[in-house]
N, C-alpha and C positions, 0 to 999 in steps of 0.2 A: 452579475449572475452568481448564484450560489456555487459552492464547491461540493462536488460529489466525493464522498469518502467511502470507498469500497472496502469493507472490513472482511478479511478472510481469516478467521480464527475458528478452527473446528470445535472449540469448546470455550467460548468467551466467558462463560460463567465461572470457570476455574482459573481464568487468567488473572494475573495481578496487574501487569503493565498495560496490556491492550484494553482490558476492561476499564481501567482508570482513564485512559485516553478517550475512550468512547464516552464515559461519564462527563468528561470535560467538554468534549465537542457538543454534547446534548444541551449544554447551557446556552448555545448560540444557534438555535434552529433557523434563524434568519440568514445565517452564513453557511451552514453546513448541513447537507443531507447525508445521514448515516445509512448505509446500505449493507446489511450484514448477510452476505451471500450464503453462509452456512445455515442461517435461519430461514432465508427465503427459499433455498433449494436443498432441503435435507435429503431429497432423492437424487440430487445432482443432475436433474433435468432442467437445464437452463432455457429460459424463454428468451431467445436471442433478440427478437424484435423489440420486446419490452426493455431489455437491457440497453440496446442501442438507442432507443428513444430516451431512456433515462440519462445516458451519457450526453446526448445531444441537447437536452434541456438544462444542462449545467455548464459552468465555465471550466474551472480547474478540475482535474481528476487526480485523486490520491488513492494509492493502494496501501492499505495498512494491514500488516500481517507479521506473525512470528516467523523467524527463519526456521525452516524445516529441511534438514539434510542439505544445508547450504543452498537453499532455494525457497520458493514459496510453497504454501500448502497446496495439495493437489486440486482442490476445487477452484482456486484462483488460476492455476495453469489452464484448467479446462475452460474457465470463463474467458480468459484471454484468447485461447484457441478458437472458441465459438463466436465470441462477440466481436473481436477484431478481425472481421471477415474481409475477404477480397471484395472489392467494389464498395465497401463501407469504410474500412480503416486504411486500406492501401489499394494499389492498382491504379489503372488509368482513370477511374472515376471515384476511387476511395479517398475521400478528403475530409471525413468527419472528425479526424483528430488533428488535422493540420493547424498548427499554431496554438493548440490547446496546451496549457501548462499541465504537465504530468510529473508527479513526484511520489516518493515512497516514504512510508513511516514503518520502520521495522523494529522488532524486539529480538535481540539475540541472546540466547541463553548463556553463551560463553563470554568471557571478558574481552575488552578492547584489545589488550596486548596479545591475545591469542590470534586476533585478526591482523596479522602483520607479516611481512615477508620473512622476518626472523622469528615469528611466533610459532605456536603449536601447529597451525594449519597452513602456514606459509603463504597465505593470501590475505589481502585486506578485504574488508566488507565491500568496499567500492569495487574491487575486482570481481568479487562473487556476484554482485548485482549488475554487472555489465550487460547481461541479456535483457534486462528491463530498459536500460539506457538505449541499447541497440534497437529494441522494439519501438521505442519512442522515436528514434531517429528515422527508422524505416517508415513509420506512419506519419512523419513530418510533424510530430508533436514537439513541444518545447520542454524537453526534459530538465527538471529543476533539482535533480539530485535526491538525497534521502535524509531523513531524520532517523537516528538510531538510539536505542537504549541497549546497552551492553550489560551482561552479567545477570540476566533475569532469573537464571536457575540458581543463583547464589543468595537467594533471599534478600533482595535489596530492601533498604530501610524505607519507611513511609516517607521520610523527607526526600529521599532520592526519587521516589516515584512521583511525589507531588511536584518536584522541580521539573521532572521530565514532562509532565502534563502541561505545565505552563510554558516550557521551552518548545514543546510541540506546537502549541497554538502560535507562538511567536514565529516559528518556522513557516507555518501556513500563512500568516499575515504578510510575510516577506516574499512570498512567491511572486 
């Protein structure tokens, strides 16, 4: 089954890293369905049933987003709140995510060394992303960690961005 990549970037057109990742994914339409929720739901009115059916029709589930205030963009949080509903994603009959591989692909504006216990923010990116891992565990999904690009706001070179696009695909292949 194809992998569903939920893209949650409020302004993908101005993005450097996420936009390049989407371009790379689009080269493989037989493997990846790209679902840009900010384009699909500009009014933030999520069609929950449609989204649940979309998830059900795919194998792996990837959430791709820039780190916003040490979290995900607000529409992705709303999407998770609405789509991962009781009786569908969790609860006595909620089994639609059970065993499904779930991973993250994130771009972080700040540098890798800032995301460390001795760094500027005193937490690793892995620690900051724990709520996503916990959500996967709660829904009995198979959390497969995350792929990250650090330092996006420091004008990364074209070669760094290209390497990350290829590394991202390799990460997805190894899920």
